[in-house]
C-alpha positions as CSV (number, residue, x, y, z in Angstrom):
1,P,-0.3,-0.2,0.1
2,T,1.0,3.7,-0.4
3,A,-0.1,6.6,1.4
4,V,1.0,10.3,2.2
5,I,3.0,11.7,4.7
6,H,2.8,15.4,5.3
7,T,6.1,16.8,6.5
8,C,7.8,20.4,7.3
9,V,8.5,20.3,3.3
10,G,5.7,19.3,1.9
11,P,3.9,15.7,0.8
12,I,5.6,12.7,0.6
13,L,3.9,9.8,-1.2
14,M,5.9,6.4,0.2
15,K,5.5,3.5,-2.0
16,E,6.1,1.2,1.1
17,Y,3.9,1.8,4.3
18,P,4.1,1.6,7.0
19,P,7.8,2.3,6.0
20,T,10.4,-0.3,6.3
21,I,12.5,0.2,10.1
22,M,16.1,0.9,9.4
23,K,17.6,-3.2,10.6
24,L,20.2,-3.1,13.3
25,F,23.3,-4.6,14.4
26,D,23.6,-4.5,18.3
27,S,27.7,-4.9,18.5
28,H,27.6,-5.2,22.3
29,C,24.9,-7.0,24.4
30,H,24.7,-9.3,27.1
31,L,22.0,-11.4,26.4
32,D,23.7,-14.1,28.1
33,D,22.6,-12.5,31.6
34,P,20.4,-14.7,33.5
35,T,17.8,-11.9,34.2
36,F,16.4,-12.0,30.4
37,E,15.8,-15.8,30.7
38,K,12.0,-14.5,32.0
39,D,11.0,-13.2,29.5
40,W,13.3,-14.2,26.6
41,P,10.6,-14.8,23.9
42,Q,9.6,-11.3,24.9
43,V,13.1,-9.7,24.5
44,L,13.5,-10.9,21.0
45,E,9.6,-9.3,19.8
46,R,11.1,-6.1,21.3
47,M,14.3,-6.2,19.1
48,A,12.3,-7.1,16.1
49,A,10.2,-4.3,17.0
50,N,12.9,-1.9,17.4
51,G,14.4,-3.2,13.8
52,V,17.1,-4.9,16.1
53,D,18.1,-8.1,13.8
54,A,21.5,-9.0,14.6
55,A,23.5,-9.0,18.0
56,M,27.4,-9.5,18.8
57,I,26.5,-11.1,22.7
58,A,30.0,-10.6,24.6
59,G,31.2,-13.4,26.8
60,I,32.4,-12.2,29.8
61,N,33.5,-15.2,31.7
62,L,33.9,-19.3,30.9
63,E,30.5,-19.7,32.0
64,R,28.8,-16.5,30.6
65,S,30.7,-17.6,27.0
66,A,29.3,-20.5,26.8
67,R,25.3,-19.2,27.2
68,A,26.4,-16.5,24.5
69,L,27.9,-19.6,22.5
70,E,24.7,-21.3,22.7
71,L,22.4,-18.2,22.1
72,A,24.4,-17.2,19.4
73,E,23.9,-21.4,17.8
74,A,20.1,-21.2,18.3
75,H,19.3,-17.8,17.0
76,P,19.8,-16.8,13.3
77,G,21.2,-13.3,13.3
78,F,22.9,-13.7,17.0
79,Y,27.2,-14.0,16.9
80,A,29.3,-14.1,20.3
81,S,32.6,-13.3,21.4
82,V,34.3,-15.1,24.3
83,G,36.5,-13.7,26.5
84,V,37.3,-12.7,30.3
85,H,35.6,-8.9,31.2
86,P,39.0,-7.4,33.7
87,H,36.3,-7.2,36.6
88,D,37.2,-11.4,36.5
89,A,40.6,-11.4,35.9
90,V,41.3,-12.1,38.8
91,D,39.0,-15.9,38.3
92,C,41.3,-16.2,35.3
93,S,43.7,-19.1,34.8
94,K,45.2,-20.7,31.6
95,S,42.8,-23.4,32.1
96,V,39.9,-20.7,31.3
97,V,42.1,-19.5,28.6
98,N,42.3,-23.1,26.7
99,A,38.5,-23.4,27.8
100,L,37.5,-20.2,25.8
101,A,39.9,-21.1,22.8
102,V,37.9,-24.7,21.9
């Protein structure tokens, strides 16, 4: 369908209405945080409704990096990075780094 949108510079004929939302990529998010688990379907709905169709989930420790990978494997458009946040560096060891590298 088409529509005429009246703007401050005059009417504009929209060939597609409602207008397409710009597609967004969230380059750093923490969807692996357990607080999102209780309303996960609504989180995905809000992302889609606001044009976010891809996201990089940043893992902050071994456990959360594993969760980020699970989410990336389960949802097209989700990607994961793994690592240890500086706040968690005290708990980082060679075995943690080796586990993240797998």
